[in-house]
Each structure stands twice: as C-alpha cells, then as structure tokens.
PyMOL Python script that loads the backbone (N, CA, C, O; Angstrom):
from pymol import cmd

cmd.read_pdbstr("""\
ATOM      1  N   MET A   1     107.686 -13.456 133.708  1.00  0.00           N
ATOM      2  CA  MET A   1     108.455 -13.274 131.993  1.00  0.00           C
ATOM      3  C   MET A   1     107.286 -13.025 130.931  1.00  0.00           C
ATOM      4  O   MET A   1     106.242 -13.166 131.567  1.00  0.00           O
ATOM      5  N   ASN A   2     107.067 -12.800 129.957  1.00  0.00           N
ATOM      6  CA  ASN A   2     106.589 -11.478 129.231  1.00  0.00           C
ATOM      7  C   ASN A   2     106.468 -11.957 127.884  1.00  0.00           C
ATOM      8  O   ASN A   2     106.783 -11.010 127.163  1.00  0.00           O
ATOM      9  N   ASN A   3     106.122 -13.110 127.074  1.00  0.00           N
ATOM     10  CA  ASN A   3     105.882 -13.651 125.555  1.00  0.00           C
ATOM     11  C   ASN A   3     105.325 -12.932 124.512  1.00  0.00           C
ATOM     12  O   ASN A   3     104.846 -13.461 123.509  1.00  0.00           O
ATOM     13  N   ASP A   4     105.382 -11.495 124.760  1.00  0.00           N
ATOM     14  CA  ASP A   4     104.411 -10.327 123.697  1.00  0.00           C
ATOM     15  C   ASP A   4     105.681 -10.801 122.239  1.00  0.00           C
ATOM     16  O   ASP A   4     106.228  -9.876 121.639  1.00  0.00           O
ATOM     17  N   TYR A   5     105.904 -11.862 121.958  1.00  0.00           N
ATOM     18  CA  TYR A   5     107.110 -10.789 120.725  1.00  0.00           C
ATOM     19  C   TYR A   5     106.017 -11.964 119.375  1.00  0.00           C
ATOM     20  O   TYR A   5     105.667 -13.131 119.546  1.00  0.00           O
ATOM     21  N   ARG A   6     105.765 -11.091 118.194  1.00  0.00           N
ATOM     22  CA  ARG A   6     105.523 -11.547 116.976  1.00  0.00           C
ATOM     23  C   ARG A   6     106.239 -12.846 116.240  1.00  0.00           C
ATOM     24  O   ARG A   6     107.294 -13.427 116.492  1.00  0.00           O
ATOM     25  N   LYS A   7     105.383 -13.028 115.380  1.00  0.00           N
ATOM     26  CA  LYS A   7     107.012 -14.398 114.737  1.00  0.00           C
ATOM     27  C   LYS A   7     105.577 -14.120 112.879  1.00  0.00           C
ATOM     28  O   LYS A   7     104.481 -14.522 112.490  1.00  0.00           O
ATOM     29  N   LEU A   8     106.625 -13.267 112.464  1.00  0.00           N
ATOM     30  CA  LEU A   8     106.222 -13.459 110.486  1.00  0.00           C
ATOM     31  C   LEU A   8     105.745 -14.950 110.794  1.00  0.00           C
ATOM     32  O   LEU A   8     106.109 -15.944 111.422  1.00  0.00           O
ATOM     33  N   THR A   9     104.264 -14.317 109.617  1.00  0.00           N
ATOM     34  CA  THR A   9     103.662 -15.172 109.466  1.00  0.00           C
ATOM     35  C   THR A   9     103.185 -14.851 108.035  1.00  0.00           C
ATOM     36  O   THR A   9     103.218 -13.636 107.843  1.00  0.00           O
ATOM     37  N   ARG A  10     102.489 -15.981 106.324  1.00  0.00           N
ATOM     38  CA  ARG A  10     102.000 -15.378 105.395  1.00  0.00           C
ATOM     39  C   ARG A  10     100.150 -15.099 106.276  1.00  0.00           C
ATOM     40  O   ARG A  10      99.479 -15.812 107.023  1.00  0.00           O
ATOM     41  N   SER A  11      99.961 -13.894 105.750  1.00  0.00           N
ATOM     42  CA  SER A  11      98.887 -13.410 106.114  1.00  0.00           C
ATOM     43  C   SER A  11      97.688 -14.943 105.422  1.00  0.00           C
ATOM     44  O   SER A  11      98.179 -15.760 104.643  1.00  0.00           O
ATOM     45  N   ARG A  12      96.533 -15.037 105.772  1.00  0.00           N
ATOM     46  CA  ARG A  12      95.104 -15.498 105.436  1.00  0.00           C
ATOM     47  C   ARG A  12      94.439 -14.669 105.045  1.00  0.00           C
ATOM     48  O   ARG A  12      93.675 -14.971 104.129  1.00  0.00           O
ATOM     49  N   GLU A  13      94.433 -13.590 105.443  1.00  0.00           N
ATOM     50  CA  GLU A  13      92.594 -12.733 105.575  1.00  0.00           C
ATOM     51  C   GLU A  13      93.546 -11.588 104.647  1.00  0.00           C
ATOM     52  O   GLU A  13      92.640 -10.821 104.324  1.00  0.00           O
ATOM     53  N   ASN A  14      94.602 -11.100 104.126  1.00  0.00           N
ATOM     54  CA  ASN A  14      94.975 -10.475 103.523  1.00  0.00           C
ATOM     55  C   ASN A  14      96.007 -10.553 102.343  1.00  0.00           C
ATOM     56  O   ASN A  14      96.675  -9.576 102.005  1.00  0.00           O
ATOM     57  N   ARG A  15      96.129 -12.346 101.461  1.00  0.00           N
ATOM     58  CA  ARG A  15      96.069 -12.288 101.056  1.00  0.00           C
ATOM     59  C   ARG A  15      95.347 -11.596  99.303  1.00  0.00           C
ATOM     60  O   ARG A  15      94.247 -11.137  98.998  1.00  0.00           O
ATOM     61  N   THR A  16      96.756 -11.869  98.437  1.00  0.00           N
ATOM     62  CA  THR A  16      96.771 -11.680  96.960  1.00  0.00           C
ATOM     63  C   THR A  16      97.235 -12.984  96.072  1.00  0.00           C
ATOM     64  O   THR A  16      96.611 -13.515  95.153  1.00  0.00           O
ATOM     65  N   ILE A  17      97.891 -13.168  96.352  1.00  0.00           N
ATOM     66  CA  ILE A  17      98.869 -14.519  96.044  1.00  0.00           C
ATOM     67  C   ILE A  17      99.025 -15.554  96.896  1.00  0.00           C
ATOM     68  O   ILE A  17      98.160 -16.430  96.937  1.00  0.00           O
ATOM     69  N   CYS A  18     100.152 -15.609  97.705  1.00  0.00           N
ATOM     70  CA  CYS A  18     100.180 -15.925  99.349  1.00  0.00           C
ATOM     71  C   CYS A  18     100.629 -16.579  99.917  1.00  0.00           C
ATOM     72  O   CYS A  18     101.109 -17.689 100.149  1.00  0.00           O
ATOM     73  N   GLY A  19     100.093 -14.496 100.433  1.00  0.00           N
ATOM     74  CA  GLY A  19      99.961 -14.060 101.740  1.00  0.00           C
ATOM     75  C   GLY A  19     101.534 -13.369 102.345  1.00  0.00           C
ATOM     76  O   GLY A  19     101.865 -13.163 103.513  1.00  0.00           O
ATOM     77  N   VAL A  20     102.388 -13.096 100.937  1.00  0.00           N
ATOM     78  CA  VAL A  20     103.469 -12.823 101.783  1.00  0.00           C
ATOM     79  C   VAL A  20     103.829 -11.100 102.047  1.00  0.00           C
ATOM     80  O   VAL A  20     104.428 -10.587 102.993  1.00  0.00           O
ATOM     81  N   CYS A  21     103.150 -10.383 100.694  1.00  0.00           N
ATOM     82  CA  CYS A  21     102.782  -8.654 101.171  1.00  0.00           C
ATOM     83  C   CYS A  21     102.366  -8.569 102.394  1.00  0.00           C
ATOM     84  O   CYS A  21     103.020  -7.976 103.252  1.00  0.00           O
ATOM     85  N   GLY A  22     100.492  -9.524 102.786  1.00  0.00           N
ATOM     86  CA  GLY A  22     100.082  -9.212 103.983  1.00  0.00           C
ATOM     87  C   GLY A  22     100.490  -9.486 104.717  1.00  0.00           C
ATOM     88  O   GLY A  22     100.279  -8.634 105.579  1.00  0.00           O
ATOM     89  N   GLY A  23     101.306 -10.574 105.245  1.00  0.00           N
ATOM     90  CA  GLY A  23     101.888 -10.513 106.541  1.00  0.00           C
ATOM     91  C   GLY A  23     103.304 -10.142 106.795  1.00  0.00           C
ATOM     92  O   GLY A  23     103.764 -10.286 107.927  1.00  0.00           O
ATOM     93  N   LEU A  24     104.114  -9.622 105.709  1.00  0.00           N
ATOM     94  CA  LEU A  24     104.572  -7.976 106.130  1.00  0.00           C
ATOM     95  C   LEU A  24     104.028  -7.037 107.376  1.00  0.00           C
ATOM     96  O   LEU A  24     104.197  -6.613 108.520  1.00  0.00           O
ATOM     97  N   GLY A  25     103.153  -7.081 106.058  1.00  0.00           N
ATOM     98  CA  GLY A  25     102.236  -5.563 106.932  1.00  0.00           C
ATOM     99  C   GLY A  25     101.162  -5.940 108.210  1.00  0.00           C
ATOM    100  O   GLY A  25     100.524  -5.241 108.997  1.00  0.00           O
ATOM    101  N   GLU A  26     101.255  -6.943 108.069  1.00  0.00           N
ATOM    102  CA  GLU A  26     100.854  -7.267 110.016  1.00  0.00           C
ATOM    103  C   GLU A  26     101.448  -6.987 110.460  1.00  0.00           C
ATOM    104  O   GLU A  26     101.262  -5.938 111.077  1.00  0.00           O
ATOM    105  N   TYR A  27     103.011  -7.838 110.572  1.00  0.00           N
ATOM    106  CA  TYR A  27     104.566  -8.023 111.179  1.00  0.00           C
ATOM    107  C   TYR A  27     105.071  -6.568 111.311  1.00  0.00           C
ATOM    108  O   TYR A  27     106.130  -6.341 111.895  1.00  0.00           O
ATOM    109  N   LEU A  28     104.047  -5.218 110.575  1.00  0.00           N
ATOM    110  CA  LEU A  28     105.234  -3.966 110.752  1.00  0.00           C
ATOM    111  C   LEU A  28     104.493  -3.145 110.752  1.00  0.00           C
ATOM    112  O   LEU A  28     104.747  -1.978 110.454  1.00  0.00           O
ATOM    113  N   ASN A  29     103.094  -3.718 111.187  1.00  0.00           N
ATOM    114  CA  ASN A  29     101.860  -2.419 111.229  1.00  0.00           C
ATOM    115  C   ASN A  29     101.244  -1.424 109.435  1.00  0.00           C
ATOM    116  O   ASN A  29     100.226  -0.792 109.152  1.00  0.00           O
ATOM    117  N   ILE A  30     102.192  -1.692 108.854  1.00  0.00           N
ATOM    118  CA  ILE A  30     101.454  -1.490 107.393  1.00  0.00           C
ATOM    119  C   ILE A  30     100.282  -1.934 107.034  1.00  0.00           C
ATOM    120  O   ILE A  30      99.694  -2.973 107.336  1.00  0.00           O
ATOM    121  N   ASP A  31      99.968  -0.985 106.308  1.00  0.00           N
ATOM    122  CA  ASP A  31      98.896  -1.207 105.343  1.00  0.00           C
ATOM    123  C   ASP A  31     100.076  -2.319 103.917  1.00  0.00           C
ATOM    124  O   ASP A  31     101.026  -1.975 103.215  1.00  0.00           O
ATOM    125  N   PRO A  32      99.317  -3.687 104.084  1.00  0.00           N
ATOM    126  CA  PRO A  32      99.635  -4.673 103.133  1.00  0.00           C
ATOM    127  C   PRO A  32      99.527  -3.828 100.809  1.00  0.00           C
ATOM    128  O   PRO A  32      99.980  -4.134  99.706  1.00  0.00           O
ATOM    129  N   THR A  33      99.042  -3.251 101.144  1.00  0.00           N
ATOM    130  CA  THR A  33      99.383  -2.353 100.040  1.00  0.00           C
ATOM    131  C   THR A  33     100.628  -1.435  99.645  1.00  0.00           C
ATOM    132  O   THR A  33     101.173  -1.249  98.557  1.00  0.00           O
ATOM    133  N   VAL A  34     100.835  -1.023 100.677  1.00  0.00           N
ATOM    134  CA  VAL A  34     102.196  -0.509  99.833  1.00  0.00           C
ATOM    135  C   VAL A  34     102.931  -0.871 100.287  1.00  0.00           C
ATOM    136  O   VAL A  34     103.950  -0.182 100.251  1.00  0.00           O
ATOM    137  N   ILE A  35     102.991  -2.106 100.998  1.00  0.00           N
ATOM    138  CA  ILE A  35     104.005  -3.528 100.737  1.00  0.00           C
ATOM    139  C   ILE A  35     104.056  -3.736  98.928  1.00  0.00           C
ATOM    140  O   ILE A  35     104.906  -3.249  98.182  1.00  0.00           O
ATOM    141  N   ARG A  36     103.219  -4.351  98.646  1.00  0.00           N
ATOM    142  CA  ARG A  36     102.660  -4.685  96.928  1.00  0.00           C
ATOM    143  C   ARG A  36     103.118  -3.979  96.429  1.00  0.00           C
ATOM    144  O   ARG A  36     104.183  -4.322  95.915  1.00  0.00           O
ATOM    145  N   ILE A  37     102.595  -2.306  96.192  1.00  0.00           N
ATOM    146  CA  ILE A  37     103.544  -1.395  95.798  1.00  0.00           C
ATOM    147  C   ILE A  37     104.976  -1.387  95.929  1.00  0.00           C
ATOM    148  O   ILE A  37     105.527  -1.093  94.868  1.00  0.00           O
ATOM    149  N   ILE A  38     105.655  -1.584  96.764  1.00  0.00           N
ATOM    150  CA  ILE A  38     107.327  -1.363  97.384  1.00  0.00           C
ATOM    151  C   ILE A  38     107.763  -2.870  96.241  1.00  0.00           C
ATOM    152  O   ILE A  38     108.282  -2.899  95.126  1.00  0.00           O
ATOM    153  N   TRP A  39     107.295  -3.904  97.098  1.00  0.00           N
ATOM    154  CA  TRP A  39     107.747  -5.412  95.896  1.00  0.00           C
ATOM    155  C   TRP A  39     107.171  -4.989  94.162  1.00  0.00           C
ATOM    156  O   TRP A  39     107.868  -5.510  93.291  1.00  0.00           O
ATOM    157  N   VAL A  40     106.246  -4.303  93.763  1.00  0.00           N
ATOM    158  CA  VAL A  40     106.214  -4.125  92.683  1.00  0.00           C
ATOM    159  C   VAL A  40     107.186  -4.080  91.799  1.00  0.00           C
ATOM    160  O   VAL A  40     107.544  -4.753  90.832  1.00  0.00           O
ATOM    161  N   ILE A  41     107.763  -2.501  92.720  1.00  0.00           N
ATOM    162  CA  ILE A  41     108.314  -1.154  92.254  1.00  0.00           C
ATOM    163  C   ILE A  41     110.196  -1.990  92.709  1.00  0.00           C
ATOM    164  O   ILE A  41     111.147  -1.372  92.230  1.00  0.00           O
ATOM    165  N   PHE A  42     110.383  -2.707  93.186  1.00  0.00           N
ATOM    166  CA  PHE A  42     111.723  -3.460  93.480  1.00  0.00           C
ATOM    167  C   PHE A  42     111.385  -4.485  92.025  1.00  0.00           C
ATOM    168  O   PHE A  42     112.089  -4.166  91.067  1.00  0.00           O
ATOM    169  N   SER A  43     110.851  -5.123  91.881  1.00  0.00           N
ATOM    170  CA  SER A  43     110.285  -5.842  91.377  1.00  0.00           C
ATOM    171  C   SER A  43     110.637  -6.329  89.344  1.00  0.00           C
ATOM    172  O   SER A  43     110.948  -7.280  88.626  1.00  0.00           O
ATOM    173  N   LEU A  44     110.281  -4.811  89.294  1.00  0.00           N
ATOM    174  CA  LEU A  44     110.754  -4.044  87.872  1.00  0.00           C
ATOM    175  C   LEU A  44     111.884  -3.417  88.172  1.00  0.00           C
ATOM    176  O   LEU A  44     112.716  -3.065  87.336  1.00  0.00           O
ATOM    177  N   ALA A  45     111.941  -3.298  89.028  1.00  0.00           N
ATOM    178  CA  ALA A  45     113.640  -2.285  89.249  1.00  0.00           C
ATOM    179  C   ALA A  45     114.977  -3.576  88.936  1.00  0.00           C
ATOM    180  O   ALA A  45     116.158  -3.366  88.657  1.00  0.00           O
ATOM    181  N   GLY A  46     114.398  -4.649  89.074  1.00  0.00           N
ATOM    182  CA  GLY A  46     114.941  -5.831  90.025  1.00  0.00           C
ATOM    183  C   GLY A  46     115.210  -6.579  88.645  1.00  0.00           C
ATOM    184  O   GLY A  46     116.049  -7.476  88.723  1.00  0.00           O
ATOM    185  N   CYS A  47     114.558  -6.330  87.219  1.00  0.00           N
ATOM    186  CA  CYS A  47     114.502  -7.390  86.786  1.00  0.00           C
ATOM    187  C   CYS A  47     114.131  -8.567  87.192  1.00  0.00           C
ATOM    188  O   CYS A  47     114.875  -9.537  87.044  1.00  0.00           O
ATOM    189  N   GLY A  48     112.959  -8.661  87.751  1.00  0.00           N
ATOM    190  CA  GLY A  48     112.452 -10.144  88.065  1.00  0.00           C
ATOM    191  C   GLY A  48     113.102 -10.492  88.993  1.00  0.00           C
ATOM    192  O   GLY A  48     113.208 -11.716  88.906  1.00  0.00           O
ATOM    193  N   THR A  49     113.778 -10.013  90.129  1.00  0.00           N
ATOM    194  CA  THR A  49     114.274 -10.518  91.630  1.00  0.00           C
ATOM    195  C   THR A  49     112.858 -10.702  92.052  1.00  0.00           C
ATOM    196  O   THR A  49     112.246 -11.770  92.076  1.00  0.00           O
ATOM    197  N   GLY A  50     112.591  -9.983  92.253  1.00  0.00           N
ATOM    198  CA  GLY A  50     111.013  -9.197  93.429  1.00  0.00           C
ATOM    199  C   GLY A  50     110.533 -10.630  93.140  1.00  0.00           C
ATOM    200  O   GLY A  50     110.974 -11.480  93.914  1.00  0.00           O
ATOM    201  N   VAL A  51     109.657 -11.077  92.104  1.00  0.00           N
ATOM    202  CA  VAL A  51     109.277 -12.215  91.826  1.00  0.00           C
ATOM    203  C   VAL A  51     109.851 -13.359  92.443  1.00  0.00           C
ATOM    204  O   VAL A  51     109.326 -13.833  93.451  1.00  0.00           O
ATOM    205  N   LEU A  52     110.792 -13.810  91.982  1.00  0.00           N
ATOM    206  CA  LEU A  52     111.820 -14.223  92.464  1.00  0.00           C
ATOM    207  C   LEU A  52     111.923 -14.686  94.468  1.00  0.00           C
ATOM    208  O   LEU A  52     111.661 -15.614  95.233  1.00  0.00           O
ATOM    209  N   LEU A  53     112.339 -13.646  94.471  1.00  0.00           N
ATOM    210  CA  LEU A  53     111.839 -13.512  96.363  1.00  0.00           C
ATOM    211  C   LEU A  53     110.683 -13.645  96.647  1.00  0.00           C
ATOM    212  O   LEU A  53     110.387 -14.230  97.688  1.00  0.00           O
ATOM    213  N   TYR A  54     109.932 -13.252  95.990  1.00  0.00           N
ATOM    214  CA  TYR A  54     108.530 -13.322  96.447  1.00  0.00           C
ATOM    215  C   TYR A  54     108.083 -15.006  96.729  1.00  0.00           C
ATOM    216  O   TYR A  54     107.469 -15.536  97.655  1.00  0.00           O
ATOM    217  N   PHE A  55     108.542 -15.410  95.796  1.00  0.00           N
ATOM    218  CA  PHE A  55     107.905 -17.308  95.853  1.00  0.00           C
ATOM    219  C   PHE A  55     109.167 -18.054  96.628  1.00  0.00           C
ATOM    220  O   PHE A  55     109.152 -19.220  97.023  1.00  0.00           O
ATOM    221  N   ILE A  56     110.157 -17.205  96.741  1.00  0.00           N
ATOM    222  CA  ILE A  56     111.136 -17.935  97.794  1.00  0.00           C
ATOM    223  C   ILE A  56     110.710 -17.863  99.088  1.00  0.00           C
ATOM    224  O   ILE A  56     110.473 -18.875  99.747  1.00  0.00           O
ATOM    225  N   ALA A  57     110.561 -16.440  99.626  1.00  0.00           N
ATOM    226  CA  ALA A  57     109.457 -16.365 100.831  1.00  0.00           C
ATOM    227  C   ALA A  57     108.561 -16.909 101.299  1.00  0.00           C
ATOM    228  O   ALA A  57     108.469 -17.414 102.417  1.00  0.00           O
ATOM    229  N   ALA A  58     107.343 -16.811  99.945  1.00  0.00           N
ATOM    230  CA  ALA A  58     106.202 -17.772 100.076  1.00  0.00           C
ATOM    231  C   ALA A  58     106.516 -18.910 101.092  1.00  0.00           C
ATOM    232  O   ALA A  58     105.937 -19.153 102.151  1.00  0.00           O
ATOM    233  N   ALA A  59     108.038 -19.833 100.261  1.00  0.00           N
ATOM    234  CA  ALA A  59     108.309 -21.443 100.161  1.00  0.00           C
ATOM    235  C   ALA A  59     108.965 -21.365 101.902  1.00  0.00           C
ATOM    236  O   ALA A  59     108.720 -22.196 102.776  1.00  0.00           O
ATOM    237  N   LEU A  60     109.782 -20.198 102.042  1.00  0.00           N
ATOM    238  CA  LEU A  60     110.042 -19.928 103.750  1.00  0.00           C
ATOM    239  C   LEU A  60     109.108 -20.024 105.031  1.00  0.00           C
ATOM    240  O   LEU A  60     108.805 -20.947 105.788  1.00  0.00           O
ATOM    241  N   ILE A  61     108.724 -18.438 104.936  1.00  0.00           N
ATOM    242  CA  ILE A  61     107.617 -18.020 105.990  1.00  0.00           C
ATOM    243  C   ILE A  61     106.232 -18.835 105.962  1.00  0.00           C
ATOM    244  O   ILE A  61     105.292 -18.430 105.277  1.00  0.00           O
ATOM    245  N   PRO A  62     106.150 -19.999 106.738  1.00  0.00           N
ATOM    246  CA  PRO A  62     105.014 -20.459 107.561  1.00  0.00           C
ATOM    247  C   PRO A  62     103.593 -19.538 107.558  1.00  0.00           C
ATOM    248  O   PRO A  62     103.520 -18.444 108.118  1.00  0.00           O
ATOM    249  N   GLU A  63     102.411 -20.216 106.784  1.00  0.00           N
ATOM    250  CA  GLU A  63     101.340 -19.756 107.122  1.00  0.00           C
ATOM    251  C   GLU A  63     100.462 -18.966 108.842  1.00  0.00           C
ATOM    252  O   GLU A  63     100.606 -19.072 110.060  1.00  0.00           O
ATOM    253  N   LYS A  64     100.043 -18.608 108.377  1.00  0.00           N
ATOM    254  CA  LYS A  64      99.301 -18.150 109.834  1.00  0.00           C
ATOM    255  C   LYS A  64      98.303 -19.598 110.342  1.00  0.00           C
ATOM    256  O   LYS A  64      97.406 -20.096 109.661  1.00  0.00           O
ATOM    257  N   MET A  65      98.584 -19.886 111.188  1.00  0.00           N
ATOM    258  CA  MET A  65      97.852 -20.693 112.007  1.00  0.00           C
ATOM    259  C   MET A  65      96.712 -19.921 113.323  1.00  0.00           C
ATOM    260  O   MET A  65      96.999 -19.384 114.393  1.00  0.00           O
ATOM    261  N   ASP A  66      95.591 -20.129 112.762  1.00  0.00           N
ATOM    262  CA  ASP A  66      94.531 -19.753 113.653  1.00  0.00           C
ATOM    263  C   ASP A  66      93.914 -20.360 114.476  1.00  0.00           C
ATOM    264  O   ASP A  66      93.032 -19.798 115.125  1.00  0.00           O
TER     265      ASP A  66
END
""", "prot")
cmd.dss("prot")
cmd.show_as("cartoon", "prot")
cmd.util.cbc("prot")
cmd.orient("prot")
C-alpha cells in the first residue's frame, strides 16, 4: 500500500509571520510569494477578513515537524 499523501503544515523555511502562506505554497507546489500576494489582495478587498483568517489558519494548521 502506498502512503504518499501530503499533509498541510505551516512552513519553517518559507515563513514571514507564521508560515501559513509558505505551507500553502509547499502543499500546492506554488511559489509562496504568489500565495502571499493573493492573500494580501483578499485581505484588502475583504476589509481585513483575510488577516483574521490568516491567524485562525495559523492556530489550526500544525507546524511542520522535521
């Protein structure tokens, strides 16, 4: 049985604040900078909702254990 599944974790290498965008970038195989730009646009368009969601995600997504 093949257990090659990916788990969403906060990044330790690609972190700016808590590592959420870096972890999403690693999980989706996208440059974390693109995720950060999208997150900022979402935060500005949503009157700060993205900031709240970021910190909720930081609390819920576990940190990568190496």
